[in-house]
Steps between C-alpha positions, in 0.01 A plus 500: 500500500708186454849525354574230241849497347552866602171614340197603706166329431184608687377225731146517363624459141703195598207347689270576207742330259507176698124507562431542129752229419295264719178611327645432154634158596167406657308627195666242272421212737142622552452558127617146426274354769193683362580405140538130586250483788439133583747382234824434684640296211435784256664748740812282527520436123461868407696679772734261681741617618317826569760684710728604207198643314383680811850640553521632141149651517580671832842627392375649172200676656715640782756619243226666293354665811842635591553626145175703498576653841273307735785464750603863470345544841335843489136390432419858399302413189200363691300184443430590138871528430568170677229330289645632174854398600380150591327463162818615323712261710281200417496588129879531502528178702269313260718606207819383670341170607377433146861526384617273786230241418612504136869460584450250785182294430543299820409813700167545316212538747209455262252771408244400764743486790684811384174697468369394841837557668527847345147596607551374857839670524369829359208515745721397792763763419239771444334425836838500676595832343163657588541398865859625512402829334233557766737412785771725356262796488402431862866520604556127555868394504620863505784560750458819703805727475613788722745748346756650736563858387301775329759656269555477125615139518186405690278667241654272236366194683139588419589554134688172495206314649265637233727429203664178614512162327189384681316818597245462777688220679593711801317731740695802626339589832685830532823687570671544835708820535832498683717815510373659178347846525392509136261237370479395134209260548132582535429624853196274527730199457732596789429289808493655849771393744366231732797396708765273353517389138399152612185631667408688179563183296278294730225765504474501117566130449824565309684208340799694365684828561676670207793726594480820294724724713785673319703633796572218747778661699470654845203290607310557175411131490362330815694176457404351837129555436532341157679202652212470746257493206703238317518275806122532529449367147470826304709495182749788458585596140742750347349734241733370227392142572133607500531650151695202374226267624192706406611666176772270372744791500827598662425861592781742416395744776564240769796329333857517622815318396544316832149350467598367157832363625390339827134421428350201325499471123717658230683166481652362182660161448599236247208266582252785465654596165488142367133452602405833345689422177325162462165668565581769241582246230195280570255794520644668191488176298133447593417862415683474168307190394167641621538841335691419180188533278415833668853629441492401132166678451631806685815515286290481183260773624790737581658432162177572313422820689837670535763287328841403635632455760261268684716478812609801702847493652597729785785523750401426859679464835516147641649318797804671649440810285603319181344616173316260270270521198134429570262364233136603468241509226502852358187679618588858405573685180854478371549872571368481858817661637624685194624788718732257679353574843387193704145531639274289715193359331175670601132409493357501145848573363458643150829339395345151522378330182155336476652154543726641770208617715351150493818307573599740779158461660532121490874507586579310179776749422701353791508143364828527299679554832492121522817530288665704778401237756652217295817709460519541880470880490156500665289282728137415444413691820691799634516881501433652159821613327530875443688697237843638605374858461222446754718290732756782531223751557310294756809373688605862560165587658376179668695327778573127465390501134812301404389214730251385236797410276628238747288239317407445137215707358183317394229484235246545779550600861348584837484872419329429167213303655462730802529844338390669180745603228755749637564823311632744762744531789221433752402185309863387495523538880182299549614224267845488659336421835334197339826403328688515831239270653566251219879531531468441875256208488523337156448124499356246257170525692482878447590459131204263454272746684615779267434286192141438616459872573639579152229285341239690700642838396515399132142366505380831646722715278630708791815708511599489133577808288 
């Protein structure tokens, strides 16, 4: 993995992105050459200068591919899934480019060139993806990892590898026991002792060792042997860092206050706040213009089905624990909480109206929160704001829960795109681990990544209730 602005990106995904960028750029030039074969004057008159048109074509297709999840990195849907996603990306890209051509006629490629460029690009991308899919299944580019320890923390590594951001990107060769007498991992996965840790690493071709030992006192951790491994080129990684990299989480089980104080991240500052505020205002303004017709139709539909009020107002906890009023389109009956007891929404909630089920599925009910962003109570991206009742309840049971209130809450967030809707204490713990990752590593780059992931989630209708 490569760390870009505090966020981990798999090396193969980054290489794929730049390779496909080159394919898209080349497709425009090749499409133009085929369309005007032997007619250099016609090529110059129709396309010169060609580089801005190639840049727009490439940027829009890459954006569409990101939005439909083609850079999600797991490749678990097979070649059929890749083909369908590519078709969807090119259809979405064609729609966006039609709008761009209408607004900026000087960028118009021409139907012939556009058609040829799209066909060449589609075939080139499909072939590239097919080759990568085959290599991924054969284990190409997968780092081989040795886990030091066989206890409960070590058993979590296997689970983390299977449910990580980019599942299948690593190969766990096995577990090496130290002083433990009880093993929580499968016995068939425990490696026999073969001398020093370095000799084991060399025997199995290990690239990285993950430290999953809880008790490190009294010789519980062979520091000198690990130093020997590091000096020999084997990467040594703490379990907390492994989970942060592979799952995009800050694990509560391996978290301590000193790591938060002295480690990287969890930094706030005026420059960071100014950049984020400008991004919030720009993104919210674009979303408002783009979705205004949808919001008007939604308001009318709610009014016709269930009357006033159209907007739902509710008290939430924001930055620094301050209360504010959040705005959403009303998706439930007016008597949804007539007993006065706050409740989490659940799957197929019978309190939702017909219009409410649709707008919750498409996340349209969240759009009025643009008002909260303009007022400065929320950011466009951040942890979701909770009701005071649930905050008090969760803060009493989950350590470090208050840390999520160190920044402004958001319309969308890292936990929302990585985890399904939370409706229990266990869900709240899981989502907090994603929120802590965002609080620790949030940058403009990560915000843009989350926005692209949000589009993917909305298009697939995942996680809503």
